[in-house]
N, C-alpha and C positions, 0 to 999 in steps of 0.2 A: 150542768156540764156533763154530759156524756162522758165515758172515757176517747175516747175515739176527738170529739170537739177540741176538750184538754192537750192530748196530744198534736192535733194542729192547727192552736192556737201556737204552740212552743215553736214549731216551725215557723212557720209566719214571722214569730215576734225574728226571730234566728233569721232568718232570708234579713229581716226589716236590719236590721243586725248590724250583716257583713255586705248588704249594699248601701250603706251608712261610710260604714268606713272606708270599699273603695273607693267613694263617692267622696271622703276625704283625703285620699292615701292621692287620688288620682287630685285636689286642690291642687296639692300640694304638690305634685309635678307640676304643677303651670308655672306655681309659686315661680317654682326654684328654675324653671326652668327666665326668671325675667333675672337671676344671677348665672352671668355670664365665666365662663369659665376661658381667658385666653387665642383664638386659634382664628380663622378666617373664616371660621360660616358660623351667621351669633346665633347656630342649632346650641353648638353643645355648651353649657348649662348647665346646670347642677339637679333635673330630673328628672333622672333613674333609678335613683337612692329613698323613697318612694315601692321604687316597686321590687325594687330589691332585697327590702324594709319588709314589705307586705311578704314575701316570697318565703322569706328565712322564719318571720311570727307567724303569720298562718295559709302557709302552705301552697302548690304550684301553681292552684288554676286563680287566688288574690295576686300574683304575682304578675301573673300572664294578663289576667288585665289590666289590674296598675299602670302594668311595662308597659300595653300601647295602647289605652287612652293616655300615660304621659308625653310619649312623643306624641300625639298627638293636637294635644296640646300645646303642648315646644314650640311643634310647627307652625298654626295657627298664631298665635305669640309672633309667632318670626319672618307671618307671612308667604312661608309654605318657600323657599331658597329653592327644592329641590324640589315642587310643581309634586306629579303624582307618586315620586318615587316613595314620599313622605309612608306610605299607606301597604309596599312590602319592609318597608324600615320596620310601619311601629307590628309587622306581627316575630318580625326579628327578635325586635325588643320580647315581642310578647314565648315569643320562644325561652328568650335567655330568661325571664323569669318560669317561666312552668320548667327548664333545669335547676336551674339555680333549688325551688322548692326541692324536686325530685333530691337533689344533691346534697340539701341541706336535712332530710332524711334516711341518709343515710347515716348520718355514725351521728347522736343527738349533741356531745362533746360539743367539738371541732367541725364541726361538719359542712361547720357557715362557715368557712376561710374557702375549700376546694370548689361550693355553690356559687364563692364569689368570683372566684380567678375563672368555673366556668366562662358564669357569668362577663367578665371584663373581655371574657378570648370573643364570643359569639356580638360583641357589643359594637368593640372590635372589630372583628373579619365583618360586621352588614356593614362597612364602608363597601363591596363588592360592590353594592349595588349603587351606588349612584359615579361608578364607571361611567354611563354608557350617557348621557348628560357631563360628569367633572373631565371626562376621556384620563390614561396611567396617568400620566404625571401630581393630576392636583390631586390624585386619586390615592397614588403615596405618598404625595405630602400630607395629608389627612392623619393619616395610620399613625403619630407620635399622638395628637390635640386628643383622638378619641378615643384615643388607652388609656391616658394622663387624667383624660377627663373620666370613660369610664368607672375609673383604676380610686379613684377621687368620693365619685361616688357611692363603690365599694365601700368605701373606710368611714363613711358616710353611716350606712348602711351596718354597717358591724360591729360601729363603737354602738348606734345605736339596739339591735339584736342582743349587746349581750354584755348594755346597760339594762335594757329591760325583757330579758326570754328567765320564766319561769312567776313574772313578779304582777305584770296582766291579766291580768279577766276579761277578754276584751271577746 
């Protein structure tokens, strides 16, 4: 095998591993969507932590993909309670995953704390997308539930990241 072919084979394997880990983490989001947190809408669940973890451990791109796919999976499992509004929410969660990955890279020691705080803020702020469907009163009433759910997901992701940081070679 020529040197160029060898490098190409390594890139394909690397891409295959990346697709596999994104798939596994997105599947964990779907599984987490079955663990509902108390709240008025069923899509408030433990579905965000795999995307948050992916952003912390693997970087912004993987975090964005897993976060977006994870929300779509949760929406499917729960019957799309907000209808088409789940698409902009998924894009917003992709932004949250991307931002977590970027902020985490600024400080490898404790940057994940600030990164997760930013992710929780974005995740909670996305409630504004539901305003047309829910109205002001319901949208404002959802904020504490979304904040607590996003915080719980961030804590799980932060604990998992702290436990495996520097130990996994994926």
